[in-house]
C-alpha positions as CSV (number, residue, x, y, z in Angstrom):
1,M,87.7,72.2,98.2
2,R,86.0,75.1,96.4
3,Y,83.6,76.3,99.1
4,L,84.3,77.4,102.7
5,S,82.3,75.9,105.5
6,E,80.6,78.5,107.7
7,S,83.4,78.3,110.3
8,F,86.1,78.7,107.7
9,A,84.3,81.7,106.1
10,V,83.9,83.4,109.4
11,G,87.5,82.5,110.4
12,A,88.8,84.0,107.2
13,L,86.9,87.2,107.8
14,R,88.2,87.5,111.4
15,R,91.7,87.0,110.0
16,S,91.1,90.1,107.7
17,A,90.8,87.9,104.6
18,S,88.0,88.8,102.2
19,I,85.6,86.2,100.9
20,E,83.4,86.2,97.8
21,Q,80.5,84.5,96.0
22,F,79.4,84.4,92.3
23,L,75.6,85.2,92.1
24,G,74.9,84.8,88.4
25,P,73.6,87.0,85.6
26,A,72.9,90.7,85.6
27,F,71.8,93.0,82.9
28,H,72.1,96.7,82.0
29,A,70.2,97.8,78.9
30,E,71.5,95.4,76.2
31,R,74.7,94.5,78.1
32,R,75.0,91.0,79.6
33,G,76.8,91.0,82.9
34,V,77.4,89.1,86.1
35,R,76.8,89.7,89.8
36,W,79.0,88.8,92.6
37,V,79.4,89.8,96.3
38,A,82.4,90.1,98.4
39,I,82.7,90.6,102.2
40,E,85.7,92.7,103.0
41,P,87.1,93.2,106.4
42,R,87.8,96.9,107.3
43,R,90.6,98.3,109.4
44,N,88.0,99.6,111.8
45,G,87.0,96.0,112.7
46,R,83.8,96.2,110.6
47,Y,82.8,94.2,107.5
48,A,81.8,95.7,104.2
49,V,79.3,93.8,102.1
50,M,80.2,94.8,98.5
51,V,78.1,94.1,95.4
52,Y,79.7,94.0,92.0
53,L,78.0,94.2,88.7
54,N,80.4,93.6,85.8
55,W,80.2,93.3,82.0
56,D,80.4,89.7,81.1
57,I,83.5,89.7,78.8
58,G,84.8,86.4,79.9
59,G,84.5,82.9,78.7
60,E,85.8,79.4,79.2
61,H,89.4,80.6,79.4
62,F,89.1,84.0,81.1
63,G,87.1,84.4,84.3
64,D,89.0,86.9,86.5
65,L,85.9,88.8,87.8
66,L,88.1,91.6,89.1
67,E,89.2,92.3,85.6
68,F,85.7,92.6,84.1
69,P,84.7,96.3,83.5
70,P,81.6,97.7,85.1
71,L,78.3,96.7,83.6
72,D,77.2,100.3,83.6
73,P,79.6,102.2,81.4
74,D,79.2,105.2,83.7
75,A,80.0,103.4,86.9
76,D,83.4,103.4,88.5
77,G,83.7,99.6,88.9
78,D,84.6,99.6,92.5
79,G,81.4,97.9,93.6
80,E,78.6,99.2,95.6
81,L,78.6,99.1,99.4
82,L,75.5,97.3,100.4
83,A,76.2,97.5,104.1
84,E,78.9,97.8,106.7
85,V,78.3,95.7,109.8
86,G,80.1,94.9,113.0
87,D,80.1,91.1,113.0
88,A,81.3,88.5,110.5
89,V,78.2,86.3,110.8
90,E,76.0,89.4,110.4
91,A,77.8,90.2,107.1
92,L,76.9,86.7,105.9
93,V,73.3,87.1,106.9
94,T,73.1,90.5,105.2
95,A,74.4,89.1,101.9
96,E,72.0,86.2,102.1
97,R,69.0,88.3,102.9
98,S,69.7,91.1,100.4
99,L,71.2,89.2,97.5
100,N,70.2,85.6,97.9
101,A,73.8,84.5,98.6
102,V,74.0,81.0,99.9
103,R,75.8,80.2,103.1
104,E,77.5,77.0,101.7
105,R,78.9,78.8,98.6
106,W,81.4,81.3,100.0
107,T,84.9,81.1,98.6
108,N,88.3,82.6,99.1
109,V,89.0,85.6,96.9
110,G,89.7,84.5,93.3
111,V,87.9,81.1,93.7
112,A,84.4,82.5,92.7
113,A,85.8,82.4,89.2
114,E,85.2,78.7,89.3
115,D,81.5,79.3,89.7
116,Y,81.7,81.7,86.9
117,F,83.2,79.0,84.6
118,D,80.3,76.7,85.7
119,Y,77.9,79.4,84.7
120,V,79.7,79.9,81.3
121,R,79.5,76.1,80.6
122,S,76.0,75.5,81.7
123,G,73.9,78.5,82.7
124,R,74.8,81.4,80.4
125,L,72.2,82.1,77.7
126,P,73.5,82.8,74.2
127,D,74.1,86.4,73.3
128,P,72.1,87.6,71.4
129,L,69.2,85.5,72.7
130,T,67.3,84.3,69.7
131,K,63.7,82.9,69.8
132,D,65.1,79.4,68.8
133,A,67.7,79.5,71.5
134,A,65.1,80.5,74.1
135,T,62.8,77.8,72.9
136,N,65.6,75.2,73.3
137,V,66.3,76.4,76.9
138,V,62.6,76.1,77.7
139,R,62.4,72.7,76.1
140,T,65.2,71.5,78.3
141,L,63.5,72.9,81.4
142,L,60.2,71.2,80.5
143,S,61.8,67.8,79.8
144,T,64.4,67.6,82.5
145,G,63.6,70.2,85.1
146,G,66.8,71.9,84.0
147,G,69.4,70.0,86.0
148,D,70.9,71.5,89.1
149,E,69.2,74.3,90.9
150,R,71.9,77.0,90.1
151,T,71.6,76.4,86.4
152,V,67.8,76.6,86.5
153,T,68.0,79.8,88.4
154,W,70.6,81.3,86.0
155,W,68.4,80.3,83.0
156,L,65.2,81.7,84.5
157,D,66.9,84.9,85.6
158,G,68.3,85.4,82.2
159,L,65.1,84.6,80.4
160,R,63.1,87.1,82.7
161,H,65.6,89.9,82.2
162,R,66.3,89.4,78.5
163,T,62.6,89.0,77.5
164,G,60.8,91.2,80.1
165,C,58.4,88.3,80.9
166,L,58.4,88.2,84.6
167,H,56.1,85.1,84.9
168,I,58.0,82.8,82.6
169,S,58.9,80.4,85.5
170,D,55.1,80.1,86.3
171,M,54.5,79.2,82.7
172,I,57.1,76.5,82.7
173,F,56.6,74.9,86.1
174,W,53.0,75.6,87.2
175,P,50.4,74.2,87.2
176,A,51.4,70.6,87.6
177,G,50.4,68.6,84.5
178,R,51.0,71.6,82.3
179,S,50.3,71.2,78.6
180,R,52.0,74.1,77.0
181,T,54.9,73.3,74.6
182,A,58.1,75.2,74.7
183,E,57.1,76.9,71.4
184,E,53.8,78.1,72.9
185,I,55.6,79.4,76.0
186,I,58.2,81.3,74.0
187,D,55.5,82.7,71.6
188,H,53.9,84.2,74.7
189,V,57.2,85.4,76.2
190,W,58.2,87.1,72.9
191,S,54.9,89.0,73.0
192,C,55.5,90.4,76.5
193,E,56.3,94.1,76.8
194,P,59.3,94.8,79.0
195,I,58.6,97.1,81.9
196,S,60.9,99.5,83.6
197,L,61.6,98.5,87.2
């Protein structure tokens, strides 16, 4: 069993055991990275919600997220404190609201690497992302809907961040009965100017 039920996740936190969740791709300049969140019980009885942005140096045979260096070369790699709260359930809710964590996807420490391996196998975009590779991803999304929801989310997040085209999902999925080809969508996407957020 990879994922903890809510009661097991809360129970682990109350026993002072940390839990974590792989969130997907992250980007810093031209570096490809990954995001994950951990909830760490503190000695003062509170719970720290920590966000980690790490350089994606792993692959199918290496996925120890704690060993990945920081995505930002100037960061210290210890993660960023998102919040410190007084209740285990409140910590879960904070991660869900702020980071789009999913209640049913919390794991014990070290197990989120299994979700990273899923990402490597099915959701990680090629690096560097070529126009042909992006076209193939869009073609798959158009023809199949992309498969499972996590893979679609990973692909769309990656395409948005790597191309700067914030409306690519609209071009692929809306309106219903769309008539654009993958090539037409990527031609448009490639002409988008990235903006600073």
